[in-house]
C-alpha positions as CSV (number, residue, x, y, z in Angstrom):
1,M,10.7,-12.9,17.6
2,R,11.1,-11.3,14.3
3,R,10.7,-13.8,11.4
4,T,13.7,-13.3,9.0
5,C,14.1,-14.6,5.5
6,T,15.7,-14.0,2.4
7,W,14.6,-11.0,-0.1
8,H,12.9,-12.0,-2.9
9,V,12.3,-10.2,-6.4
10,V,11.3,-11.7,-10.0
11,P,14.4,-11.2,-12.3
12,G,13.9,-9.4,-15.5
13,W,10.2,-8.1,-14.1
14,L,9.8,-4.9,-15.1
15,T,6.9,-2.6,-14.7
16,P,5.2,-1.6,-17.6
17,E,5.4,2.4,-18.4
18,G,2.0,3.7,-17.3
19,H,1.5,1.4,-14.6
20,M,1.8,1.6,-10.8
21,I,3.0,-1.0,-8.6
22,T,1.5,0.2,-5.2
23,T,2.4,-1.6,-1.7
24,I,0.8,-0.7,1.3
25,F,2.7,-1.2,4.3
26,S,3.1,-0.7,7.9
27,G,4.4,-2.1,10.8
28,N,1.0,-4.0,12.1
29,S,-1.8,-5.8,10.8
30,R,-4.6,-3.0,11.3
31,I,-7.7,-2.7,9.7
32,E,-6.8,0.5,8.8
33,K,-4.0,0.1,6.3
34,S,-6.2,-2.6,4.3
35,I,-9.0,0.1,4.1
36,L,-6.6,2.7,2.4
37,A,-5.7,-0.1,0.2
38,V,-9.3,-1.0,-1.5
39,N,-10.1,2.5,-1.7
40,L,-6.9,3.6,-3.5
41,A,-7.2,0.9,-5.5
42,A,-11.2,1.7,-6.2
43,W,-10.0,5.8,-6.6
44,R,-7.1,4.2,-9.1
45,V,-10.4,2.6,-11.1
46,R,-12.7,5.7,-10.8
47,Q,-9.6,7.3,-13.2
48,G,-9.4,4.4,-16.1
49,H,-6.9,1.7,-14.8
50,S,-7.8,-2.1,-14.6
51,V,-6.4,-2.8,-10.4
52,L,-5.6,-5.8,-8.7
53,V,-5.3,-5.8,-5.3
54,L,-3.0,-8.5,-4.2
55,D,-3.7,-9.4,-0.3
56,A,-0.7,-10.9,1.2
57,E,-1.7,-9.6,4.7
58,V,-2.1,-12.3,7.6
59,Q,-5.7,-11.5,8.5
60,R,-6.7,-11.1,5.1
61,H,-8.9,-8.1,5.5
62,A,-9.0,-7.0,2.1
63,F,-9.8,-10.4,0.9
64,L,-12.5,-10.9,3.5
65,W,-14.0,-7.5,2.3
66,N,-13.9,-8.8,-1.0
67,V,-16.1,-11.9,0.0
68,R,-18.1,-9.9,1.7
69,R,-19.1,-7.6,-1.7
70,G,-20.9,-11.0,-2.7
71,G,-19.7,-10.3,-6.0
72,R,-21.3,-6.5,-7.0
73,Q,-19.8,-5.1,-9.5
74,M,-20.2,-1.8,-9.6
75,L,-16.4,-1.2,-10.4
76,Q,-16.0,-3.8,-13.1
77,H,-12.1,-3.6,-13.4
78,L,-11.0,-3.7,-9.4
79,A,-10.4,-7.6,-8.3
80,V,-8.5,-8.7,-4.8
81,A,-6.8,-11.7,-4.4
82,P,-5.2,-13.9,-1.7
83,V,-1.6,-14.3,-1.8
84,L,-1.4,-18.1,-1.2
85,D,0.8,-20.2,0.4
86,R,2.3,-17.1,1.4
87,S,3.8,-16.5,-1.9
88,L,4.4,-13.3,-3.2
89,Y,7.3,-14.1,-5.1
90,A,5.2,-16.8,-6.6
91,E,2.0,-14.8,-7.6
92,L,3.9,-12.0,-9.3
93,E,5.8,-14.3,-11.6
94,K,2.6,-15.9,-13.0
95,L,0.7,-12.2,-13.2
96,N,0.7,-9.9,-16.7
97,T,1.2,-6.9,-15.3
98,S,0.9,-4.9,-19.2
99,C,-2.9,-5.0,-18.2
100,Q,-3.0,-4.2,-14.7
101,D,-2.3,-2.0,-12.1
102,L,-1.0,-3.8,-8.6
103,V,-2.0,-2.6,-5.1
104,I,-0.2,-4.9,-2.1
105,D,-1.6,-5.1,0.8
106,V,1.4,-6.2,3.4
107,D,2.0,-6.6,6.9
108,G,5.1,-5.3,8.5
109,L,6.6,-8.6,9.3
110,D,10.3,-9.2,8.2
111,D,9.3,-11.8,5.6
112,A,9.5,-12.7,1.8
113,D,6.3,-11.4,0.7
114,T,6.9,-7.9,2.4
115,R,10.1,-8.0,0.9
116,T,9.3,-8.8,-2.7
117,A,6.7,-6.1,-2.2
118,L,8.8,-3.3,-1.6
119,V,11.2,-4.3,-4.0
120,A,8.7,-5.1,-6.8
121,A,6.6,-1.8,-5.9
122,Q,7.5,1.9,-7.7
123,M,6.1,3.0,-4.2
124,V,4.7,2.2,-0.6
125,V,1.9,4.1,1.4
126,V,2.5,3.9,5.0
127,P,-0.4,4.7,6.7
128,L,0.2,6.2,10.2
129,C,-2.6,6.3,13.0
130,A,-2.6,9.6,15.1
131,Q,-4.5,7.2,17.6
132,A,-2.2,5.7,20.5
133,P,0.8,5.5,17.7
134,D,3.7,2.6,18.6
135,K,6.5,4.3,18.5
136,Q,8.5,0.9,18.6
137,V,6.9,-0.4,15.2
138,E,7.1,3.1,13.7
139,A,10.9,2.7,14.4
140,C,11.1,-0.7,13.0
141,A,9.4,-0.1,10.7
142,T,11.6,3.3,9.1
143,A,14.7,0.7,9.6
144,F,13.0,-1.7,6.9
145,L,12.1,0.9,4.6
146,E,15.5,2.1,4.8
147,R,17.1,-1.1,4.1
148,A,14.3,-1.6,0.9
149,Q,15.7,1.3,-0.5
150,L,19.0,0.1,-0.8
151,F,17.8,-2.8,-2.9
152,N,14.7,-0.6,-5.0
153,P,16.6,2.9,-5.1
154,L,13.6,4.3,-7.4
155,L,11.5,3.4,-4.4
156,R,9.0,6.2,-3.1
157,V,7.6,6.4,0.1
158,V,4.3,8.2,1.1
159,L,3.4,9.0,3.9
160,A,0.2,9.0,5.5
161,V,-1.7,10.3,8.8
162,I,-4.8,8.2,9.8
163,E,-6.8,10.0,12.2
164,G,-9.1,8.8,14.8
165,Q,-11.3,9.6,17.8
166,D,-9.0,11.5,20.8
167,A,-6.3,11.3,18.0
168,D,-2.7,13.5,18.5
169,T,-2.9,14.7,14.8
170,V,0.0,17.1,15.8
171,G,2.0,14.1,16.9
172,A,1.3,11.8,13.9
173,F,2.4,14.6,11.9
174,A,5.8,15.1,13.3
175,S,6.3,11.3,13.6
176,A,5.7,10.9,9.8
177,H,8.0,13.7,8.8
178,A,10.4,12.6,11.0
179,M,10.0,9.7,9.0
180,A,10.6,11.2,5.9
181,R,13.8,12.7,7.1
182,R,15.5,9.2,7.5
183,L,14.4,8.0,3.8
184,R,15.3,8.9,0.5
185,S,12.3,10.2,-2.3
186,A,9.8,10.3,0.8
187,S,6.7,12.9,1.8
188,V,3.6,13.0,3.6
189,T,0.5,13.8,2.4
190,Q,-0.9,16.9,3.4
191,T,-4.9,15.3,3.4
192,V,-5.5,13.8,6.8
193,L,-7.8,10.6,6.5
194,H,-10.4,10.4,9.6
195,D,-11.2,6.8,10.9
196,S,-14.8,7.0,11.3
197,A,-17.6,4.6,12.3
198,A,-19.2,4.9,9.1
199,I,-16.0,4.2,7.0
200,R,-15.1,1.1,8.9
201,G,-19.0,-0.1,8.6
202,A,-19.0,0.3,5.1
203,F,-16.0,-1.5,5.1
204,R,-17.3,-4.7,6.8
205,K,-20.2,-4.6,4.8
206,G,-18.2,-4.7,1.8
207,Q,-18.2,-1.3,0.4
208,M,-15.6,1.1,-0.5
209,I,-16.0,5.0,0.0
210,V,-16.9,5.5,-3.9
211,E,-20.2,3.7,-3.1
212,V,-20.9,5.9,-0.1
213,E,-20.5,9.1,-1.3
214,N,-23.6,10.3,0.6
215,E,-22.8,8.7,3.5
216,C,-19.4,9.9,4.4
217,P,-19.4,12.9,1.9
218,D,-16.0,14.3,3.7
219,A,-14.3,10.5,3.4
220,F,-14.9,11.0,-0.1
221,A,-13.4,14.2,-0.6
222,E,-10.6,13.1,1.2
223,L,-10.0,10.4,-0.9
224,E,-10.3,12.4,-3.9
225,V,-7.3,14.4,-2.9
226,L,-5.0,12.0,-1.1
227,G,-5.6,10.0,-4.5
228,I,-4.4,13.1,-6.6
229,E,-1.3,13.7,-3.7
230,V,-0.4,9.4,-4.2
231,F,-1.2,9.1,-7.9
232,G,-1.2,12.5,-9.2
233,E,-3.7,14.1,-11.0
234,P,-5.8,12.2,-13.3
235,G,-4.2,11.4,-17.1
236,T,-0.7,11.7,-15.3
237,I,1.3,8.7,-16.8
238,S,3.5,6.3,-13.8
239,V,6.6,6.8,-13.6
240,A,8.6,3.5,-15.0
241,G,9.1,0.6,-12.6
242,P,12.0,-0.2,-11.4
243,N,14.6,-3.1,-13.0
244,L,14.5,-6.1,-11.1
245,R,17.6,-7.5,-12.7
246,A,19.5,-4.5,-10.9
247,A,17.5,-4.7,-7.9
248,M,18.6,-8.8,-7.7
249,V,22.2,-7.8,-8.0
250,R,22.0,-5.5,-5.0
251,L,20.2,-8.1,-2.8
252,R,22.9,-10.5,-3.6
253,A,25.7,-8.1,-2.6
254,W,23.0,-7.4,0.2
255,Q,23.4,-11.0,1.4
256,Q,27.1,-11.6,1.5
């Protein structure tokens, strides 16, 4: 049974110009989503940003990855924190967003954290696995994103295909474009990320792609291109974030 709850936003919480709030979202808790979250955050750090990854996922893949790092600080401006007590709303209220970019890793559940993450974000990145895709999950995720855009009209959706062994990449791109046609401000990346044993192995050791460039040169190249597709060329100023006061008004109207 799907869990339902009230959409939460932080009244008056504005995204400063030049800062990005990115939500990584899919219809399940597959580890590929969290791998994408921490590596996109790392790419953002390499472009000169200070980034906080908020792990609001049930499986805590990103937070456990950070624990396995054991304090390694190759990227000093990257931090990962769990969302405590399943309350992303409370975490956002106390953050000083003037000095941090945020990457929020959430499940596809219809719960308070996911709704808050989508209302607060400027952009949501949706990884689509080409291997054994679940059409029902994709349909539910699309419908969920459609509702989110009612309350956050500025929300940009980026769909990225992840390819594993024996994957149907053509079918995955067809699904991605079908999803994009249903959503406003949606695009499909041209870059295909290859889900390899080396990347998974690095993630399980608490490493990121930028740290294993010599071992995974293709993955590093894909991340570089994907980072530009998602965030724009280095030095690009982000579009101003959503006015959450306006989002709250829309939210209350929808609840009635």
